[in-house]
C-alpha positions in Angstrom: -25.0 7.8 20.7 -26.0 4.6 18.8 -24.1 4.5 15.4 -25.5 1.1 14.3 -28.6 2.6 12.6 -26.7 5.3 10.6 -25.7 4.8 7.0 -22.0 4.6 5.9 -22.1 8.1 4.4 -23.6 9.6 7.6 -21.0 7.8 9.6 -18.2 9.1 7.5 -19.6 12.7 7.6 -19.6 12.3 11.4 -16.0 11.1 11.4 -15.0 14.1 9.3 -16.5 16.4 11.9 -14.8 14.7 14.8 -11.7 12.7 13.5 -10.6 11.8 17.0 -14.0 10.1 17.8 -13.0 6.5 18.3 -16.5 4.9 18.4 -17.4 6.4 15.0 -14.1 5.1 13.5 -14.6 1.6 15.0 -18.2 1.4 13.7 -17.1 2.5 10.2 -14.2 0.1 10.3 -16.6 -2.7 11.2 -18.9 -1.8 8.3 -15.9 -1.7 5.9 -14.5 -5.0 7.2 -15.9 -7.1 4.2 -14.2 -4.7 1.7 -10.9 -4.8 3.6 -10.9 -8.6 3.9 -11.9 -9.0 0.2 -8.9 -7.0 -0.9 -6.7 -8.6 1.7 -7.4 -12.1 0.4 -5.6 -11.2 -2.8 -2.3 -10.7 -0.9 -2.9 -13.1 2.0 -0.5 -15.8 0.7 2.2 -13.3 -0.4 2.4 -11.0 2.6 3.3 -12.0 6.1 0.4 -10.1 7.7 -2.4 -11.4 9.7 -6.1 -10.3 9.8 -5.4 -7.6 12.5 -2.7 -6.0 10.4 -5.1 -5.7 7.4 -7.8 -4.3 9.6 -5.4 -1.8 11.1 -4.4 -0.6 7.6 -8.1 -0.1 6.9 -8.6 1.9 10.1 -5.5 4.0 9.3 -6.8 4.7 5.7 -10.3 5.6 7.0 -8.7 8.1 9.5 -6.4 9.6 6.8 -9.3 10.1 4.4 -11.3 11.8 7.1 -8.4 14.1 8.0 -7.6 15.0 4.5 -11.2 15.5 3.6 -10.4 14.1 0.2 -13.8 12.4 -0.2 -16.5 14.8 -1.4 -19.6 13.1 -2.7 -20.8 9.8 -4.3 -20.6 6.3 -3.0 -18.1 6.2 -0.1 -17.9 2.4 -0.1 -16.6 2.5 -3.8 -14.2 5.2 -3.0 -12.9 3.3 0.0 -12.6 0.0 -1.9 -10.4 1.7 -4.5 -8.3 3.4 -1.9 -7.7 0.2 0.1 -6.9 -1.7 -3.1 -4.2 0.9 -3.9 -3.0 0.7 -0.3 -2.6 -3.1 -0.3 -0.9 -3.0 -3.8 1.6 -0.4 -2.5 2.3 -2.6 0.6 2.8 -5.6 -1.7 5.2 -3.6 -3.9 7.2 -2.3 -1.0 7.4 -5.7 0.6 8.5 -7.5 -2.6 11.1 -4.9 -3.4 12.7 -5.3 0.1 12.3 -9.0 0.7 12.8 -12.3 -1.0 9.8 -14.3 -2.2 9.2 -17.9 -1.2 8.5 -20.1 -4.2 8.5 -23.4 -2.5 10.0 -25.6 0.2 11.4 -29.1 0.4 12.3 -31.6 3.0 15.5 -33.5 3.1 16.1 -37.1 4.2 16.6 -36.0 7.9 13.3 -34.2 8.1 14.7 -30.7 7.8 12.5 -28.3 5.9 14.1 -25.7 3.6 12.5 -22.8 1.8 13.4 -21.8 -1.7 13.7 -18.0 -1.7 14.3 -15.9 -4.8 14.2 -12.2 -5.8 10.9 -11.8 -7.6 10.8 -10.9 -11.3 8.9 -7.8 -10.4 11.7 -6.6 -8.2 14.3 -7.4 -10.9 12.4 -5.4 -13.5 11.7 -2.5 -11.2 15.4 -2.2 -10.2 16.6 -2.4 -13.8 14.2 0.4 -14.8 15.3 2.4 -11.9 19.0 1.9 -12.8 18.3 2.9 -16.4 16.5 6.0 -15.2 19.4 7.0 -13.0 21.9 6.4 -15.8 19.9 8.7 -18.1 19.6 11.5 -15.5 23.3 11.3 -14.6 24.2 11.5 -18.2 22.0 14.5 -18.7 23.5 16.2 -15.7 27.0 15.5 -16.9 26.1 16.9 -20.3 24.9 20.1 -18.6 28.1 20.4 -16.6 30.3 19.9 -19.7 28.2 22.5 -21.6 28.5 25.1 -18.8 32.2 24.5 -18.4 32.6 25.0 -22.2 30.5 28.1 -22.0 32.5 29.6 -19.1 35.9 28.9 -20.8 35.0 31.1 -23.9 
């Protein structure tokens, strides 16, 4: 079947009927390629991924949306653009929290190139908020334990 003449909404409906149909998924991924690459350009300099990695993330997302049947009506391209934006921002957040960020590089007298790597401000703030949340929840649990022990002693 020739999928090139079908609209995006019809292609997606076809993909929902047959999620394992590779030609439909490939055609839909090719149609969504401009959206994927537009969102990928925002993270291109900060993530060590190449074009194939971004396209693969787009294919995975298309397939997941089709399997979950989470899209009901409206403009599918808008729905997908929002979903891929969230996917790339989550990838960026996960990467930044687990890896150092390159802020520059310099070359010494002998021609050796060194990169300046630091923990990002985002990662520092995120970890501090997480630590504070853990402290509060542990204090709350300790308060409950003390109260139950006092209640049992009486």
